[in-house]
N, C-alpha and C positions, 0 to 999 in steps of 0.2 A: 504494498499498499504505500503511495506516493506520501511523503511528509511533506514535502516540497515548502520552498520559500513561497511569499505571498505574489512576487513578480512571478512563480511557474505558475500559482493558482489563478492569476488574471491571465496568462497566455492560454492555460487550457478551455479556460471561460470563455475567453475570446473564439477560441476556435469552434466552441461548441455554439455560439452566436451566427458564424459563418454556416455552421450546418443548419441550424432555425431560417437563415436566410435562402440557404438554398431550397430548403422545403415549401416555404412559401414561394418561392419562383417556380415550384413544380406544382403548385396548387391545392398543397396541404395549408395546415395552421401552422404557425410559424414557432413550433418546436424544436431543438437540436440537444444531444448529447455526446459524449464520447468515453470512450471505456481507456483509463490509463494502467499499465501494468507497473509491479511494483519498481520497476528498473526507470520508469518515466517515459516509458515508449507508448504513443497512442495505437491500440490496439485494433480498436472498432469506433464506428460513427454512425450516428443514425441517426437524421430528421424524421419527423411525423410522417406518417404514411394514411391515417386515417379516411383522408376524401379519396385519394387516387386508388387507394386499392378497397376502398369500403370495408372498410375495417375498424369495426367501431373499439377495438383494443389497440389498434395499433401507433400509440404514443410512443413518443422518440425511445422513453426510458423502457416501456414496458419490451417494445421490437427490439432494442439493443440489448436485453437481458435474454430474450428468445435466442438471439444469433449468437450471444457467450456462453450460456449454456450449453450451445451444439458443439463448441468448439475447444471449450475449458472446462475442469474441473469444478466441485465445489470447492476444494483445497483450494485452486489458483486463483479463483474470483473472490476467497476472501480477502487476499492479498493486493486487490484493485481497486482502483476510486474511479466512481462515475463524475463527470462535472458535466453539468447539465443548465441550461440556460433558466428554466422557472423550479421551483421546488416541486417534487417529485407529488402526483396526486395520490391518493389511497391505493389506490390500483397498480399504480407503479412502483410506490413503497412495497406492496405487498411482493411483485415482481423482485425487487430487490432481495426482501428479506427471504425469500423462498430461494433464490438463486444464489444466496450464500454472499451478498456484496461486502466488501469490507468496509467503504467511504463512499460518502455522497459528498457533492461540492453543488449548491446551488447558486446563481445569480440572484433572483428574483422571489420573493417569498409568494407563494399562493395567495396571500389578503392583497399584494401589491396586485395582480394580475387581477382577482376579481374586480378590483377599483377600477381598472381599465376597462374589462369586457362588461361590468354591468351585470344587467339583465340579457346578455344575449344568449340567447336558447340554443344555439351553437356552443356553448361552452360553460355547462352547468356547474359551473367551481363548487369543489367541496369545501367547507369550512374547517377543515382538519389536516394540521399540517403533519408534514409526515416524521419530526419527533415524536407525536403521540402516536401514530400507528407503530414504528418502532418498538416505542416504550412497551406496547402489550405484548413483545414477541419474548421468545426467551436466549435470544441472542443480542448482543450489541450491533448495532452499526451507526459509526462514527457519522456525524452529520454538521456540516459546516455551508453555513448560510444564514440569511441572504450576504451577499457581498457587494457595498455598494458601490465599487468602482466600477463597477460593471452594468449598472441599473440602467443607464440612459444608453448604453448600445443592445442591450436585450430589449428594452421598450420600444427602440426608435425601428426593430425590427417589425412589432405588433401596430407600431401605427399607421391607422386607415384601416386596418383588417379586420376589427371588429366593428358593429355596427351601433 
């Protein structure tokens, strides 16, 4: 699991922002995530595919965990960190938990996203922080976020998307 410097954290989160930008350009909602191994290598990246793949569970984090679980053992995943643009929803947090992810770092909180999207029926946001989901489990997952230095970058990709 990368413990990395703040500079590294910001670099990885900005990479996730670029993934979210590509997801939006492809017609999906603007969310992105990357997976980094214990040596600091980016091993996977994933944007949201919910719209283009007609997959209601096609959130970036859940889809990334599905791909990761096919490539890595649970022991390997325990040493990895996911960097994601927005705090994982309850479903994505569950995928991380069951996949045995060691750490997640997110740029913007789910509450901030809800304030941005408002009452948009295409994004009915939970008011359930991922820390609360993980706290109910039997194993710890390290959570870091929100990261204020990337908030404007993350939100810029969402600008004009939500009604």
